[in-house]
C-alpha positions in Angstrom: 49.8 73.4 -10.0 48.7 69.8 -10.8 45.6 68.4 -11.1 44.8 65.0 -10.0 42.0 63.3 -11.1 40.4 60.6 -8.9 38.4 57.8 -10.4 35.0 57.0 -8.9 34.7 53.4 -8.4 31.7 51.9 -6.3 32.7 50.6 -2.8 32.9 46.4 -3.0 30.9 45.1 0.1 32.2 42.0 1.5 29.8 40.0 3.6 31.2 36.9 5.5 28.4 34.5 5.8 27.4 33.1 9.4 28.3 29.4 10.2 24.1 28.8 10.3 24.0 29.7 6.1 27.3 27.7 5.2 25.7 24.6 7.0 22.6 25.4 5.2 23.9 26.0 1.9 26.5 23.0 2.4 23.4 21.0 3.3 21.4 21.7 0.4 24.0 21.4 -1.9 24.8 17.5 -0.7 20.9 16.7 -0.2 20.9 17.9 -4.5 23.8 16.2 -4.9 21.9 12.8 -3.2 19.2 12.9 -5.1 20.9 13.7 -8.2 22.9 10.2 -7.3 20.2 7.9 -6.7 18.5 8.6 -10.0 21.8 8.0 -11.8 22.4 4.6 -9.5 18.3 3.8 -10.3 18.9 4.4 -14.1 22.6 2.6 -14.7 21.1 0.0 -12.5 18.0 -0.8 -15.0 20.3 -0.4 -18.0 23.1 -2.5 -16.9 20.0 -5.4 -16.4 18.1 -4.6 -19.8 21.7 -4.9 -21.7 21.1 -8.5 -22.4 17.6 -8.2 -23.6 17.9 -4.4 -25.8 21.3 -6.3 -27.0 19.0 -9.3 -28.2 16.0 -7.5 -29.9 17.4 -4.2 -30.6 15.4 -1.4 -31.8 12.6 -3.8 -32.5 11.6 -3.2 -28.7 10.0 0.0 -29.2 8.5 -2.0 -32.1 6.8 -4.8 -31.3 3.5 -5.1 -29.9 4.2 -9.0 -28.4 5.5 -10.4 -25.1 7.4 -13.6 -25.5 10.8 -12.8 -24.1 11.9 -16.6 -24.2 11.5 -16.7 -27.8 13.1 -13.5 -28.5 10.0 -11.8 -29.4 8.9 -9.0 -27.7 8.6 -5.0 -27.2 6.7 -2.3 -25.5 4.6 -0.7 -28.8 1.5 -2.0 -27.3 1.7 -1.6 -23.9 3.5 1.4 -23.9 0.5 2.6 -26.3 -1.5 1.5 -23.1 0.4 3.5 -20.4 0.2 6.8 -22.6 -3.4 6.2 -22.8 -4.9 5.7 -19.7 -2.7 8.3 -18.6 -4.0 11.0 -21.0 -7.4 10.3 -19.8 -6.4 10.3 -16.0 -5.1 13.6 -17.2 -7.9 15.4 -18.9 -10.3 14.2 -16.2 -8.0 15.1 -13.2 -7.3 18.5 -13.9 -10.5 20.4 -14.8 -11.6 18.4 -11.0 -8.0 19.6 -9.6 -8.2 23.4 -10.6 -12.0 23.6 -9.9 -11.6 22.4 -6.3 -8.1 24.1 -5.5 -10.2 27.4 -6.6 -12.9 26.7 -4.3 -11.0 25.8 -1.3 -8.4 29.1 -1.8 -11.2 31.5 -3.1 -14.6 30.8 -2.5 -15.1 28.5 0.5 -15.3 30.4 4.2 -12.5 29.6 6.6 -14.4 27.4 8.7 -14.9 25.1 5.7 -11.5 25.7 3.7 -9.6 23.5 6.4 -11.9 20.2 6.5 -11.9 20.7 2.6 -8.3 20.8 3.1 -7.8 17.5 5.2 -9.8 15.9 3.0 -8.1 16.3 -0.2 -4.7 15.7 1.8 -6.5 12.3 3.0 -7.4 11.2 -0.7 -3.8 11.5 -1.0 -2.7 9.5 1.6 -5.4 6.8 0.4 -3.2 3.1 -0.6 -3.5 2.1 -4.5 -5.0 -1.1 -3.8 -8.0 1.1 -2.1 -8.6 3.0 -5.4 -8.0 -0.5 -7.4 -10.9 -2.3 -5.5 -12.9 0.7 -6.0 -12.6 1.2 -9.4 -13.3 -2.7 -9.9 -15.7 -3.2 -7.6 -17.9 0.2 -8.1 -16.7 2.1 -10.7 -16.9 -0.1 -13.7 -20.6 -1.1 -13.4 -21.4 2.6 -13.3 -19.7 3.9 -16.2 -20.8 1.3 -18.5 -23.6 3.8 -19.6 -21.2 6.2 -19.8 -19.2 4.1 -22.0 -21.7 2.9 -24.3 -23.3 6.1 -24.8 -19.8 7.6 -25.7 -19.6 4.9 -28.2 -22.8 5.3 -29.4 -22.5 9.2 -30.7 -19.2 9.3 -31.0 -18.0 6.0 -32.4 -17.0 7.3 -35.9 -13.9 8.8 -34.1 -11.1 6.1 -33.7 -10.8 6.7 -30.1 -14.0 6.2 -29.3 -15.0 3.3 -31.3 -15.5 -0.1 -29.7 -15.6 -3.3 -32.2 -18.2 -6.1 -32.0 -21.0 -3.7 -30.1 -24.2 -3.0 -31.6 -25.6 0.7 -30.1 -29.3 -0.3 -31.5 -29.2 -3.6 -29.6 -30.4 -3.0 -26.1 -29.9 -6.2 -25.0 -26.5 -6.5 -25.9 -23.6 -7.6 -23.7 -21.9 -4.8 -21.9 -18.8 -7.0 -21.0 -16.9 -5.0 -24.4 -17.2 -1.7 -22.0 -15.5 -3.4 -19.0 -11.9 -3.5 -18.2 -11.1 -1.0 -20.4 -8.4 2.2 -20.7 -11.2 4.3 -20.1 -12.1 2.7 -16.5 -8.6 2.5 -15.9 -7.7 6.0 -16.5 -11.2 7.2 -14.3 -9.8 5.7 -11.6 -6.0 6.6 -11.9 -7.5 10.2 -11.6 -9.4 9.8 -9.0 -5.3 8.9 -7.3 -3.3 11.9 -9.2 -6.2 14.8 -8.4 -5.7 15.2 -4.5 -1.6 15.8 -5.4 -2.8 17.9 -8.7 -4.9 19.6 -6.5 -2.8 20.5 -3.5 0.1 21.7 -5.7 -2.4 23.9 -7.2 -4.3 25.4 -4.1 -0.5 26.3 -2.5 0.0 28.4 -5.8 -3.3 30.2 -5.8 -3.3 30.8 -2.6 0.3 32.7 -2.6 -1.3 35.5 -5.1 -0.4 38.7 -3.8 -3.1 40.4 -2.1 -2.9 43.7 -3.6 -3.8 42.8 -6.9 -6.4 41.0 -5.7 -7.8 44.3 -3.8 -6.6 46.2 -7.4 -8.9 43.6 -9.3 -11.8 44.4 -7.0 -11.3 48.5 -6.7 -11.6 48.9 -10.4 -14.7 46.9 -10.7 -14.2 43.1 -11.3 -16.2 40.3 -10.4 -15.0 37.4 -7.7 -14.5 35.3 -11.3 -12.5 38.4 -13.0 -10.3 38.9 -10.1 -9.5 34.8 -10.7 -9.0 35.0 -14.1 -7.1 38.0 -14.3 -4.7 37.7 -10.9 -5.2 34.1 -9.6 -4.9 31.9 -12.7 -1.8 34.0 -14.4 0.1 33.7 -10.8 -0.5 30.4 -10.1 0.3 29.0 -13.7 3.7 27.7 -12.9 1.6 25.8 -10.5 -1.0 24.4 -12.4 1.5 23.0 -14.9 3.7 21.6 -12.2 0.8 19.9 -10.7 -0.3 18.5 -14.0 2.9 16.9 -14.5 3.3 15.9 -11.7 0.1 14.1 -11.8 1.0 12.5 -15.3 3.9 10.9 -14.1 1.9 9.3 -11.2 -0.1 8.3 -13.9 2.5 7.0 -16.0 4.0 4.8 -13.4 1.0 3.5 -11.4 0.8 -0.4 -11.1 -1.2 -1.7 -8.7 -4.7 0.0 -9.2 -4.3 -0.7 -13.4 -3.6 -4.1 -12.6 -6.8 -4.6 -10.9 -9.1 -2.9 -13.2 -7.6 -4.1 -16.2 -8.0 -6.9 -18.7 -4.5 -7.2 -20.1 -4.1 -7.5 -23.5 -0.7 -7.7 -25.8 -2.0 -5.9 -28.8 -1.9 -2.3 -29.7 -5.5 -1.1 -28.2 -6.0 2.4 -29.3 -9.7 2.0 -28.6 -10.3 3.3 -24.9 -13.9 2.6 -24.3 -13.2 -1.1 -25.8 -12.4 -4.3 -23.2 -8.9 -4.9 -23.2 -5.5 -2.9 -22.4 -2.1 -3.0 -20.9 0.3 -0.8 -19.3 4.1 -1.1 -18.9 4.2 -1.1 -15.0 1.3 -3.7 -14.8 3.3 -5.8 -17.6 6.1 -6.0 -14.7 3.6 -6.8 -12.4 2.4 -9.7 -13.9 5.5 -11.2 -15.2 7.9 -10.6 -12.6 7.2 -13.8 -10.7 7.5 -16.1 -13.3 10.4 -14.7 -15.6 13.3 -16.6 -16.5 17.0 -14.6 -16.6 16.3 -13.5 -20.1 12.9 -12.2 -19.2 13.4 -10.3 -16.4 16.1 -8.6 -18.3 13.5 -7.6 -20.7 11.5 -6.5 -18.2 14.2 -4.6 -16.5 14.0 -3.0 -20.6 10.6 -1.8 -20.5 11.4 -0.3 -16.7 13.8 1.4 -18.2 11.9 2.9 -21.2 9.3 3.9 -17.8 11.7 5.8 -16.2 12.9 7.7 -19.2 9.5 8.9 -20.0 9.0 9.8 -16.4 12.0 11.7 -16.6 11.5 13.1 -19.7 8.3 14.1 -18.5 9.2 15.8 -15.3 12.2 17.5 -17.1 10.0 18.9 -19.2 7.4 20.5 -16.4 9.9 22.1 -14.9 11.1 23.7 -18.8 7.9 24.9 -18.9 7.2 26.3 -15.3 10.5 28.2 -15.1 9.2 30.0 -18.5 6.3 30.8 -16.9 6.8 31.6 -13.6 3.7 32.6 -10.8 2.8 36.0 -11.6 4.8 37.1 -14.3 2.2 37.7 -16.4 -0.4 38.6 -13.8 -2.4 41.6 -15.1 -5.3 43.8 -13.6 
């Protein structure tokens, strides 16, 4: 009698997606492709309009600090430096503020106060840029002169905080050297990006698993111990995403920066000293009276800002993907 061996194989289960699932997947795919097409169209438009200027100056576009397109002496070295410094000041100020506010709302505030705070933060994110610009110009600039003077007096040995032409030993020295600076512009922009960062971080913190929270308390952790061991690791991806989202907003902010700063076309590495510039404010300043070639030069500057913003966003996506919320939460 011959024994027949039967090979055991797992049964293949096939599920036919319903109409609602097919509509959802198709709509999601079309939405993603549409967003990708719009971004590509914007980049292509800027590149085509900037070709004339980039051909005229070549690589010098990245190393020249002057802006005289009619005589072919122009570049974004100065405005790009100002853009990065303003965004850096804004992020350094806004991230601790946004993180602390998000933790207070999600972990400390009582239920009746939490809803009010969420509404206020969301309302701050909806305030127009021009309002923040007026606030920075009329109120903030005059009230931070003392802080800027103190930083320049005690930390002026650091090149970043040095102010040329200021005499810390003279109490009657003019305070005009501390106005319309990168520091003032960065503080103004930080108030604009902090609500956006806070909203993203708050949502990430609020989704921390209740079981891990209770487990931390059961092991004797204090509230801060629970936050540091559970909430913060779980919300790391949201913190990175919110920070980078605010950085992208700070890099491209136009009206508020344009209203606050005193524009100069020199590389200005001293954040407390009067005078700075940014790519977006340069476009706003020169667009109205630009010639045909000057408009191409402005498009080239916009293309550079567009590329930097994309780089920041892609970097944020990569970092957030490697630190998924909850991936490293431990009790």
